[in-house]
C-alpha positions in Angstrom: -32.3 15.6 63.3 -35.7 15.6 61.6 -36.1 13.6 58.3 -36.7 16.7 56.5 -33.3 18.1 57.6 -31.7 15.0 56.5 -33.1 15.4 53.0 -31.9 18.9 52.9 -28.4 17.8 53.8 -28.6 15.0 51.2 -29.7 17.5 48.5 -27.0 20.0 49.5 -24.2 17.4 49.3 -25.4 16.0 46.1 -25.4 19.3 44.4 -22.2 20.8 46.0 -18.9 20.8 44.3 -16.5 18.3 45.9 -12.7 18.5 45.5 -10.6 15.5 46.1 -7.5 16.7 47.9 -5.6 13.3 47.8 -2.9 12.1 45.6 -3.2 8.6 44.3 -1.6 6.0 46.2 0.8 4.0 43.9 4.1 2.4 43.7 7.0 4.9 43.4 5.0 7.8 44.8 7.1 10.4 47.0 7.6 9.4 50.7 9.5 11.0 53.5 13.2 10.0 53.0 13.3 7.7 56.1 9.8 6.2 55.7 9.1 2.8 54.1 8.1 2.6 50.4 4.6 1.9 49.4 4.3 -1.6 47.8 1.0 -2.3 46.0 1.0 -6.0 44.6 -1.6 -7.5 42.5 -1.5 -10.6 44.6 -5.0 -12.0 43.7 -6.0 -12.1 40.0 -9.1 -13.2 37.9 -6.9 -15.6 35.9 -5.4 -17.3 39.0 -8.0 -16.9 41.8 -11.3 -16.1 39.9 -11.3 -12.5 41.4 -9.2 -9.5 41.9 -7.5 -8.0 45.0 -4.3 -6.2 45.8 -2.1 -6.4 48.9 -0.9 -3.1 50.3 2.2 -2.4 52.4 2.9 1.2 53.6 3.7 3.4 56.4 1.1 5.2 58.4 2.4 8.5 56.9 1.9 7.5 53.2 0.3 9.9 50.8 -2.1 12.4 52.1 -2.1 11.7 55.9 -2.5 13.1 59.4 0.0 13.2 62.3 -1.3 12.6 65.8 0.5 14.1 68.7 2.1 10.7 69.6 4.0 10.8 66.2 6.6 13.3 67.6 6.1 13.6 71.3 6.9 10.6 73.6 4.9 12.3 76.5 1.9 12.2 74.3 1.7 8.4 73.5 -1.9 8.3 74.9 -2.9 10.8 72.0 -2.7 8.1 69.1 -5.0 8.5 66.0 -7.5 5.9 67.3 -8.0 8.0 70.5 -9.8 10.7 68.6 -13.4 10.9 67.2 -13.9 10.0 63.5 -14.8 13.6 62.7 -11.5 15.1 64.1 -10.7 16.5 60.7 -14.2 18.1 59.9 -14.5 21.8 60.0 -14.4 25.1 58.0 -11.2 25.6 56.1 -9.2 28.5 54.8 -6.6 28.3 52.2 -3.4 30.4 52.1 -1.7 30.8 48.7 1.9 30.6 50.2 3.4 30.1 46.6 2.8 33.9 46.3 5.7 34.6 48.7 8.1 32.8 46.5 10.0 30.9 49.2 12.4 28.3 48.0 13.5 25.2 49.7 15.1 25.7 53.0 13.5 29.1 53.5 10.9 29.9 56.2 7.8 32.0 55.4 7.3 34.6 58.3 4.5 36.0 60.3 4.6 39.2 58.3 4.3 37.2 55.2 1.1 35.5 56.5 -0.5 38.8 57.7 0.4 40.4 54.3 -1.5 37.5 52.5 -4.5 37.9 54.9 -4.8 41.6 53.9 -4.9 40.6 50.3 -7.3 37.9 50.9 -9.6 40.0 53.1 -9.8 36.9 55.4 -7.8 35.2 58.3 -7.8 31.9 60.1 -10.3 31.9 63.0 -10.6 29.5 66.2 -11.7 26.0 65.0 -10.7 26.6 61.3 -8.7 24.0 59.3 -5.7 25.8 57.7 -4.6 24.7 54.2 -1.2 25.8 53.1 -0.5 25.8 49.4 3.3 26.2 48.9 2.8 25.4 45.2 4.9 22.3 45.8 2.7 19.7 44.1 4.4 20.9 40.7 7.2 18.7 42.0 5.2 15.7 42.5 6.4 12.7 40.6 6.4 8.8 40.9 9.4 8.2 38.8 12.9 8.9 39.5 12.2 12.6 40.2 10.2 11.8 43.3 13.1 13.1 45.4 12.6 16.7 44.1 9.4 16.8 46.0 10.3 14.7 49.1 13.7 16.1 50.0 13.5 19.8 49.4 10.8 22.2 50.7 10.3 25.5 52.4 8.6 25.9 55.8 7.4 28.4 58.3 9.3 30.4 60.8 8.5 30.1 64.5 6.4 33.3 64.6 4.2 32.1 61.7 3.7 28.8 63.4 2.7 30.4 66.6 0.4 32.8 64.9 -1.9 29.8 63.9 -1.4 28.2 67.3 -2.5 31.4 69.1 -5.6 31.5 67.0 -6.5 28.0 68.1 -7.0 26.5 64.8 -8.1 22.7 64.5 -5.5 21.5 62.1 -2.9 22.6 59.5 -2.4 20.8 56.3 0.1 21.5 53.5 0.9 20.3 50.0 4.6 19.5 51.2 5.8 16.4 52.8 6.6 17.8 56.2 4.3 21.0 56.5 6.1 23.6 58.5 9.6 22.1 58.2 12.1 23.4 55.8 14.3 20.8 54.0 17.4 20.7 51.8 18.7 17.4 50.4 16.6 15.5 53.0 18.0 17.4 55.9 15.3 18.8 58.2 15.5 22.1 59.9 13.7 22.4 63.3 10.0 21.8 63.2 8.0 24.3 65.3 4.7 22.8 64.4 5.5 19.1 65.1 7.5 19.9 68.2 6.5 23.1 69.9 3.2 24.7 68.9 0.9 22.5 67.0 1.0 18.7 68.0 1.8 19.7 71.7 -1.5 21.7 71.7 -3.6 19.2 69.9 -3.5 20.8 66.6 -3.4 18.0 63.9 -0.9 18.2 61.1 -1.7 16.9 57.6 0.7 16.6 54.8 0.9 15.8 51.0 -2.5 17.5 50.4 -3.2 17.7 46.6 -5.3 19.9 44.3 -5.4 23.0 46.4 -5.3 25.1 43.2 -8.9 24.2 42.7 -10.0 25.7 45.9 -11.4 29.1 46.8 -10.2 30.8 50.0 -13.1 29.3 52.0 -14.5 25.7 51.8 -15.6 23.0 54.2 -13.0 20.2 54.8 -13.5 16.6 55.6 -11.2 13.7 56.1 -11.5 10.4 58.1 -8.2 8.6 59.4 -8.2 4.9 59.5 -8.7 3.6 63.1 -5.3 2.2 63.5 -4.5 0.8 67.1 -1.9 3.0 68.7 -1.4 4.9 65.3 1.0 7.6 65.1 -1.1 8.9 62.2 -2.9 7.6 59.3 -3.6 8.0 55.5 -6.8 10.1 54.7 -8.9 10.8 51.8 -9.4 14.5 52.3 -12.3 16.4 50.6 -13.4 19.9 50.3 -17.0 21.0 49.8 -17.3 24.2 47.9 -20.6 26.0 48.3 
């Protein structure tokens, strides 16, 4: 790229609105019921050591994160997060306001619901898009004893709704829930068509616990970089949306 184009890109990014789509990593934050707790310890302090540094212990699927195919599919153990390029989660994004459907925990949003929303939006996911599903579930996010209200109950997607996005060959699907397309009640999962049949098996990445989608228009440019974890089943990410 010529130097003038780098300058244009720099000017564009400096003046663009950037929305941080990640929740803060902190003790007590929601986690999938069977995943480890996040532990953040102020292990090094100015008073004791002359400088400040924390120690972090957490699972690969903590906070906003991406699932690699190896996470759920033993036959895809060669497709760990470190096997993909750093820009695996860069691309044009389209947001679906699924909270308009009014689904409650345990219910599945259908293909017909999605198509009806697309008519109202005047837009639809295309090949290579990153789909962002706003169930409106971040209203339950809590870092106190109420964290289970977010982590153990959620709506999901029907098989035909999951297949719709797979058929369109989207790049990734992210949601503001803890298990994306998977309905849950009291921590009990229903079958996940995205994780086990249509998305991960076809190289469509899944992202979960995406925050602040209420600040996004229908279209934006999405960027997130996973940690390069050796044999990683997934990784925490810092997702950003650039709004023109």
